[in-house]
C-alpha positions, 0 to 999 in steps of 0.5 A: 506497419509496426506501431512505433508511437511512444506511449504518453508519459504519465501525468506526474502532477503532485499526487497522493499514491497509496500502495497496499498489499499483504506484509512481505508483498513488496509495498516498501521497496516498490513504494519507495522506488516509485517516489523516486520516479515521481519527480519531487515526491515524499515516501510515507511508510506505515511501519515508521509511523507505528514505531513512533509509538515508543512506550505502550505500543500495542501490536495487532494480533488475532484477536486484536486488542482495543488499544491495538485498534485505535493505534492503528487507527491513529497510524492511518489517519497520520499517514492520509494527513502527511500525504495531503500535506505534502500534496498541498505543498506541491509534493507527491506522496507515496503512502505505503501500509497494511490496509484491506477491504473497505478501509482502503476506500476510507483511506483514499477519502481521507487522502483527498485530492489527486489520488491513485491506489496501486494494490500489489497482490503477489501469489501466496507462495511468493509471499511465504518464500519472501517472508521466510527469507526476510524473517521479520515475523510480520505474521507472528501475531496470527500463526498460533498453531497454523502454518505461515501459508494459512496466515498469508492466506488470510491476508490475501483474503482480506486484501481480496475484499478491497473495492476493485479500483485503482491498479492491481499488479500480481508482482510474483515474477517482477523485480521491484523496478520492474513492478514500478515500470509496470505501474508507470506504464499503467498509470491511468489506471492507478488514478482514482475517481470511483465514488467508493473512493471519495468518502471523507473521514 
């Protein structure tokens, strides 16, 4: 006899959700849609925090300047600070940014409280296609004489070094709404209680 039980609804008490992935992975679109489905929730975009520096902004490139690294760290700290502030006020927060490797655990530690991690990792060729179509130049600082696909592979390699916690999704063949459906269907896997993600800043 088929199982007709309905899956338990995800626990949507106020929570800070970190969504990471390479540029053109769909973080902003998916993150905003996810926030809209978490009841009362805010959306915090890393690029918006970066653009707040309107004079003297130093963009990340290879190799990064000391000023660019300092501004990136400040951007991360402000993203975590905003997320914690919203959650403390009873409002969930979905924070999206380009964060990789051990820096993801550091960011989760800063966010504190109830947290979830979603890692969007579409295939490299899908990211190249999306970036080519949108033409934002997100990888320009890493191109040099290399092709776009090589730059995307470099970023994907950094993403692969992220601690294997939270919910990882290959969103290559998904529309943004389908990705959000998949996140909510696997919500328990996104929740963070791993020691790697409990370090403070």
